[in-house]
C-alpha positions as CSV (number, residue, x, y, z in Angstrom):
1,M,74.1,118.9,101.7
2,I,74.7,115.0,101.7
3,W,77.6,113.4,103.3
4,S,78.8,110.2,101.8
5,I,82.4,108.1,102.0
6,V,84.2,107.5,98.9
7,L,86.2,104.2,99.3
8,I,89.6,103.9,97.7
9,G,91.2,100.9,97.8
10,Y,91.1,98.6,100.8
11,D,92.5,100.9,103.3
12,Q,91.6,104.5,102.3
13,C,88.6,106.4,102.4
14,V,88.0,110.0,101.7
15,F,85.0,111.9,102.9
16,A,83.0,113.9,100.2
17,T,79.9,116.1,99.8
18,A,77.5,115.4,97.0
19,S,76.4,118.7,95.3
20,L,74.6,119.6,92.4
21,N,77.3,122.3,91.9
22,R,80.6,120.9,91.7
23,V,82.4,124.3,91.9
24,E,80.8,124.8,95.1
25,A,82.0,121.5,96.6
26,S,85.3,122.2,95.1
27,V,85.5,125.5,97.1
28,Q,84.3,123.9,100.2
29,L,86.6,121.0,100.0
30,P,89.9,121.8,98.1
31,R,91.9,119.2,99.9
32,F,89.5,116.5,98.7
33,W,89.7,117.3,95.2
34,E,93.9,117.5,95.5
35,K,93.7,114.1,97.3
36,L,91.5,112.6,94.7
37,E,93.9,113.9,91.7
38,E,96.9,112.4,93.6
39,I,95.3,109.0,93.9
40,R,94.0,109.2,90.1
41,I,97.7,109.8,89.1
42,K,99.0,107.0,91.3
43,W,96.4,104.7,89.9
44,D,97.4,105.8,86.4
45,Q,101.1,105.2,87.2
46,N,100.4,101.8,88.8
47,K,98.5,100.9,85.4
48,E,101.6,101.7,83.4
49,V,103.8,99.3,85.7
50,T,101.1,96.7,85.8
51,K,101.1,96.7,81.8
52,E,104.9,96.3,81.6
53,Y,104.7,93.1,83.6
54,T,101.6,91.4,81.7
């Protein structure tokens, strides 16, 4: 398995495994996928707020 770091924003980094089988990776790192979804939701919320002010 190949380890890599996914950089998110300026001050957050999340460790991830690169795998041909996403199901295998999600079983091994369920917290990673949960955190990634939380971050995606926050980004979507920030986009909406930004749109209101532009």
